[in-house]
MARMARZA-804689 format. One record per atom (N, C-alpha, C): residue number from 1; residue in three letters; z, y, x. Coordinates in nm, 2 decimals. Example, Ala and Ser with C-alpha at 12.3 -4.5 7.8 and 13.67 -1.06 7.14 Angstrom:
   k   r      w      v      u
   1 Ala   0.78  -0.57   1.32
   1 Ala   0.78  -0.45   1.23
   1 Ala   0.78  -0.33   1.32
   2 Ser   0.71  -0.22   1.28
   2 Ser   0.71  -0.11   1.37
   2 Ser   0.79   0.00   1.29
END
This chain:
   k   r      w      v      u
   1 Met  -0.53   0.29   0.38
   1 Met  -0.55   0.42   0.38
   1 Met  -0.61   0.47   0.50
   2 Val  -0.55   0.43   0.61
   2 Val  -0.59   0.48   0.74
   2 Val  -0.72   0.44   0.78
   3 Ile  -0.76   0.35   0.74
   3 Ile  -0.90   0.28   0.75
   3 Ile  -1.01   0.39   0.68
   4 Ala  -0.96   0.40   0.56
   4 Ala  -1.05   0.49   0.48
   4 Ala  -1.06   0.65   0.54
   5 Val  -0.95   0.69   0.59
   5 Val  -0.95   0.83   0.66
   5 Val  -1.03   0.81   0.80
   6 Trp  -1.01   0.71   0.87
   6 Trp  -1.09   0.69   1.00
   6 Trp  -1.25   0.69   0.97
   7 Phe  -1.28   0.63   0.86
   7 Phe  -1.43   0.62   0.83
   7 Phe  -1.48   0.74   0.75
   8 Gly  -1.37   0.82   0.70
   8 Gly  -1.42   0.94   0.63
   8 Gly  -1.46   0.91   0.47
   9 Leu  -1.40   0.81   0.42
   9 Leu  -1.43   0.77   0.28
   9 Leu  -1.38   0.86   0.17
  10 Ser  -1.45   0.87   0.07
  10 Ser  -1.40   0.94  -0.05
  10 Ser  -1.28   0.88  -0.10
  11 Met  -1.21   0.95  -0.19
  11 Met  -1.09   0.90  -0.25
  11 Met  -1.11   0.77  -0.35
  12 Thr  -1.22   0.75  -0.40
  12 Thr  -1.26   0.66  -0.49
  12 Thr  -1.29   0.53  -0.40
  13 Ser  -1.36   0.55  -0.28
  13 Ser  -1.40   0.45  -0.19
  13 Ser  -1.27   0.39  -0.12
  14 Ser  -1.19   0.47  -0.10
  14 Ser  -1.07   0.45  -0.02
  14 Ser  -0.98   0.36  -0.13
  15 Met  -0.97   0.40  -0.26
  15 Met  -0.90   0.31  -0.35
  15 Met  -0.96   0.16  -0.36
  16 Val  -1.11   0.16  -0.36
  16 Val  -1.17   0.04  -0.38
  16 Val  -1.15  -0.04  -0.26
  17 Leu  -1.15   0.02  -0.14
  17 Leu  -1.12  -0.06  -0.02
  17 Leu  -0.98  -0.11  -0.01
  18 Ala  -0.88  -0.03  -0.05
  18 Ala  -0.73  -0.08  -0.05
  18 Ala  -0.71  -0.19  -0.14
  19 Met  -0.77  -0.19  -0.28
  19 Met  -0.77  -0.28  -0.37
  19 Met  -0.81  -0.42  -0.30
  20 Ile  -0.94  -0.41  -0.24
  20 Ile  -1.00  -0.53  -0.18
  20 Ile  -0.90  -0.60  -0.08
  21 Leu  -0.86  -0.50   0.01
  21 Leu  -0.77  -0.56   0.13
  21 Leu  -0.65  -0.60   0.06
  22 Arg  -0.60  -0.55  -0.03
  22 Arg  -0.46  -0.61  -0.09
  22 Arg  -0.49  -0.74  -0.17
  23 Phe  -0.61  -0.77  -0.21
  23 Phe  -0.64  -0.88  -0.29
  23 Phe  -0.65  -1.00  -0.16
  24 Ile  -0.72  -0.95  -0.05
  24 Ile  -0.75  -1.05   0.05
  24 Ile  -0.63  -1.09   0.12
  25 Phe  -0.53  -0.99   0.14
  25 Phe  -0.40  -1.04   0.21
  25 Phe  -0.30  -1.10   0.11
  26 Gly  -0.32  -1.04  -0.02
  26 Gly  -0.23  -1.11  -0.12
  26 Gly  -0.27  -1.26  -0.14
  27 Leu  -0.39  -1.29  -0.14
  27 Leu  -0.43  -1.44  -0.15
  27 Leu  -0.41  -1.50  -0.03
  28 Ala  -0.42  -1.44   0.08
  28 Ala  -0.41  -1.52   0.22
  28 Ala  -0.25  -1.56   0.23
  29 Leu  -0.16  -1.46   0.20
  29 Leu  -0.03  -1.49   0.21
  29 Leu   0.02  -1.61   0.11
  30 Gly  -0.07  -1.62   0.01
  30 Gly  -0.03  -1.75  -0.09
  30 Gly  -0.10  -1.86  -0.04
  31 Val  -0.22  -1.86   0.03
  31 Val  -0.30  -1.97   0.06
  31 Val  -0.22  -2.04   0.19
  32 Leu  -0.18  -1.96   0.28
  32 Leu  -0.15  -2.01   0.42
  32 Leu  -0.01  -2.12   0.41
  33 Pro   0.07  -2.11   0.33
  33 Pro   0.19  -2.19   0.32
  33 Pro   0.12  -2.32   0.26
  34 Leu   0.04  -2.32   0.18
  34 Leu  -0.03  -2.43   0.11
  34 Leu  -0.11  -2.52   0.20
  35 Val  -0.20  -2.46   0.28
  35 Val  -0.27  -2.51   0.37
  35 Val  -0.18  -2.57   0.47
  36 Arg  -0.07  -2.52   0.51
  36 Arg   0.04  -2.58   0.60
  36 Arg   0.09  -2.70   0.56
  37 Lys   0.09  -2.72   0.41
  37 Lys   0.15  -2.82   0.36
  37 Lys   0.03  -2.94   0.32
  38 Lys  -0.07  -2.92   0.40
  38 Lys  -0.17  -3.03   0.39
  38 Lys  -0.26  -3.02   0.26
  39 Phe  -0.27  -2.91   0.19
  39 Phe  -0.35  -2.87   0.09
  39 Phe  -0.49  -2.84   0.16
  40 Thr  -0.60  -2.87   0.10
  40 Thr  -0.73  -2.83   0.15
  40 Thr  -0.73  -2.67   0.11
  41 Phe  -0.82  -2.61   0.19
  41 Phe  -0.84  -2.46   0.18
  41 Phe  -0.88  -2.43   0.02
  42 Arg  -0.98  -2.51  -0.04
  42 Arg  -1.04  -2.50  -0.15
  42 Arg  -0.92  -2.51  -0.27
  43 Lys  -0.86  -2.61  -0.26
  43 Lys  -0.74  -2.65  -0.36
  43 Lys  -0.64  -2.52  -0.35
  44 Ala  -0.60  -2.49  -0.23
  44 Ala  -0.50  -2.38  -0.21
  44 Ala  -0.55  -2.25  -0.26
  45 Leu  -0.66  -2.21  -0.23
  45 Leu  -0.72  -2.11  -0.30
  45 Leu  -0.72  -2.10  -0.45
  46 Lys  -0.76  -2.21  -0.50
  46 Lys  -0.77  -2.22  -0.64
  46 Lys  -0.63  -2.22  -0.71
  47 Ala  -0.53  -2.29  -0.64
  47 Ala  -0.39  -2.29  -0.70
  47 Ala  -0.34  -2.14  -0.69
  48 Val  -0.36  -2.05  -0.58
  48 Val  -0.32  -1.92  -0.56
  48 Val  -0.38  -1.83  -0.65
  49 Ile  -0.50  -1.85  -0.68
  49 Ile  -0.58  -1.76  -0.77
  49 Ile  -0.53  -1.79  -0.93
  50 Leu  -0.51  -1.90  -0.95
  50 Leu  -0.46  -1.94  -1.09
  50 Leu  -0.31  -1.89  -1.10
  51 Ala  -0.23  -1.91  -0.99
  51 Ala  -0.09  -1.87  -1.02
  51 Ala  -0.06  -1.72  -0.99
  52 Glu  -0.13  -1.65  -0.89
  52 Glu  -0.09  -1.51  -0.85
  52 Glu  -0.21  -1.42  -0.89
  53 Gly  -0.33  -1.47  -0.94
  53 Gly  -0.45  -1.38  -0.95
  53 Gly  -0.41  -1.27  -1.06
  54 Leu  -0.35  -1.32  -1.18
  54 Leu  -0.32  -1.22  -1.28
  54 Leu  -0.21  -1.13  -1.25
  55 Ser  -0.11  -1.17  -1.17
  55 Ser  -0.01  -1.08  -1.12
  55 Ser  -0.07  -0.95  -1.02
  56 Ile  -0.17  -1.01  -0.94
  56 Ile  -0.22  -0.90  -0.84
  56 Ile  -0.31  -0.80  -0.91
  57 Val  -0.37  -0.85  -1.04
  57 Val  -0.47  -0.76  -1.09
  57 Val  -0.37  -0.67  -1.18
  58 Ile  -0.26  -0.71  -1.24
  58 Ile  -0.18  -0.62  -1.31
  58 Ile  -0.13  -0.52  -1.21
  59 Met  -0.08  -0.57  -1.09
  59 Met   0.00  -0.48  -0.99
  59 Met  -0.10  -0.37  -0.96
  60 Glu  -0.24  -0.42  -0.93
  60 Glu  -0.34  -0.32  -0.88
  60 Glu  -0.39  -0.23  -0.99
  61 Val  -0.39  -0.26  -1.11
  61 Val  -0.41  -0.17  -1.23
  61 Val  -0.31  -0.06  -1.24
  62 Phe  -0.19  -0.11  -1.23
  62 Phe  -0.08  -0.01  -1.24
  62 Phe  -0.07   0.07  -1.14
  63 Glu  -0.08   0.03  -0.99
  63 Glu  -0.07   0.12  -0.91
  63 Glu  -0.20   0.22  -0.89
  64 Val  -0.32   0.18  -0.91
  64 Val  -0.45   0.26  -0.90
  64 Val  -0.42   0.36  -1.02
  65 Gly  -0.38   0.32  -1.14
  65 Gly  -0.36   0.41  -1.26
  65 Gly  -0.26   0.51  -1.23
  66 Thr  -0.15   0.46  -1.17
  66 Thr  -0.05   0.57  -1.12
  66 Thr  -0.10   0.68  -1.02
  67 Gln  -0.18   0.64  -0.92
  67 Gln  -0.23   0.72  -0.82
  67 Gln  -0.35   0.82  -0.88
  68 Ile  -0.41   0.76  -0.99
  68 Ile  -0.53   0.85  -1.06
  68 Ile  -0.43   0.96  -1.14
  69 Leu  -0.33   0.92  -1.23
  69 Leu  -0.27   1.01  -1.30
  69 Leu  -0.17   1.10  -1.25
  70 Ile  -0.12   1.06  -1.13
  70 Ile  -0.02   1.14  -1.05
  70 Ile  -0.07   1.15  -0.91
  71 Pro  -0.17   1.23  -0.86
  71 Pro  -0.21   1.22  -0.73
  71 Pro  -0.11   1.26  -0.63
  72 Gly  -0.10   1.19  -0.51
  72 Gly   0.01   1.23  -0.42
  72 Gly   0.12   1.15  -0.43
  73 Ile   0.15   1.07  -0.54
  73 Ile   0.28   0.99  -0.56
  73 Ile   0.31   0.90  -0.46
  74 Ala   0.21   0.84  -0.40
  74 Ala   0.24   0.76  -0.28
  74 Ala   0.30   0.82  -0.16
  75 Ala   0.27   0.93  -0.14
  75 Ala   0.33   1.00  -0.02
  75 Ala   0.48   1.08  -0.06
  76 Leu   0.51   1.06  -0.18
  76 Leu   0.62   1.14  -0.22
  76 Leu   0.76   1.09  -0.15
  77 Pro   0.79   0.97  -0.13
  77 Pro   0.90   0.94  -0.05
  77 Pro   0.91   0.99   0.10
  78 Val   0.79   0.99   0.16
  78 Val   0.77   1.05   0.28
  78 Val   0.81   1.21   0.28
  79 Lys   0.74   1.28   0.19
  79 Lys   0.77   1.43   0.17
  79 Lys   0.92   1.46   0.15
  80 Val   0.98   1.35   0.06
  80 Val   1.12   1.39   0.04
  80 Val   1.21   1.38   0.15
  81 Val   1.18   1.28   0.24
  81 Val   1.25   1.27   0.37
  81 Val   1.24   1.38   0.46
  82 Lys   1.11   1.42   0.47
  82 Lys   1.06   1.53   0.56
  82 Lys   1.13   1.68   0.52
  83 Ile   1.14   1.69   0.38
  83 Ile   1.20   1.80   0.32
  83 Ile   1.34   1.79   0.36
  84 Arg   1.42   1.70   0.32
  84 Arg   1.55   1.69   0.35
  84 Arg   1.59   1.70   0.51
  85 Arg   1.50   1.66   0.60
  85 Arg   1.53   1.69   0.74
  85 Arg   1.47   1.82   0.79
  86 Gly   1.43   1.91   0.70
  86 Gly   1.38   2.04   0.72
  86 Gly   1.25   2.05   0.81
  87 Val   1.17   1.96   0.80
  87 Val   1.05   1.96   0.86
  87 Val   0.94   2.04   0.79
  88 Arg   0.88   2.11   0.86
  88 Arg   0.76   2.20   0.78
  88 Arg   0.63   2.11   0.78
  89 His   0.54   2.17   0.73
  89 His   0.41   2.12   0.70
  89 His   0.35   2.09   0.85
  90 Thr   0.38   2.19   0.95
  90 Thr   0.33   2.19   1.08
  90 Thr   0.39   2.09   1.16
  91 Gly   0.50   2.02   1.11
  91 Gly   0.57   1.92   1.18
  91 Gly   0.68   1.98   1.26
  92 Gln   0.71   2.12   1.26
  92 Gln   0.81   2.18   1.33
  92 Gln   0.93   2.20   1.25
  93 Pro   1.05   2.16   1.30
  93 Pro   1.18   2.16   1.21
  93 Pro   1.22   2.32   1.18
  94 His   1.27   2.35   1.08
  94 His   1.34   2.47   1.04
  94 His   1.45   2.51   1.14
  95 Gln   1.45   2.64   1.16
  95 Gln   1.57   2.69   1.25
  95 Gln   1.70   2.67   1.18
  96 Asn   1.71   2.67   1.04
  96 Asn   1.83   2.67   0.98
  96 Asn   1.89   2.52   0.94
  97 Ile   1.84   2.43   1.01
  97 Ile   1.88   2.29   0.94
  97 Ile   2.01   2.26   0.99
  98 Asn   2.07   2.16   0.92
  98 Asn   2.22   2.12   0.94
  98 Asn   2.21   2.04   1.08
  99 Lys   2.29   2.11   1.17
  99 Lys   2.31   2.06   1.31
  99 Lys   2.39   1.94   1.30
 100 Ser   2.47   1.90   1.22
 100 Ser   2.55   1.78   1.20
 100 Ser   2.49   1.66   1.14
 101 Ala   2.36   1.67   1.09
 101 Ala   2.31   1.58   1.02
 101 Ala   2.27   1.47   1.12
 102 Lys   2.27   1.35   1.09
 102 Lys   2.26   1.23   1.18
 102 Lys   2.12   1.17   1.14
 103 Tyr   2.02   1.18   1.23
 103 Tyr   1.90   1.11   1.20
 103 Tyr   1.87   0.99   1.26
END
């Protein structure tokens, strides 16, 4: 998403870019160990696509579907932590935060 913001991409373009990058990195993380075990790159890629391709597709469909149906859901955990710490939208802490809270 940082790359999409940097280049000023639309929401749709940023989701497509994110899916492509997740596929690339997901497949790479599966291929690398096999290549280290003396598989050829082609055989390793084929094995990973067969073994993990469907899993990656299902994960992407649900993640993108969730982002479309509930916009902003990916940032929710960050927002909850910021609210609990008393941080405003400007990034400035509230004056009445709990002083004994450990951060």
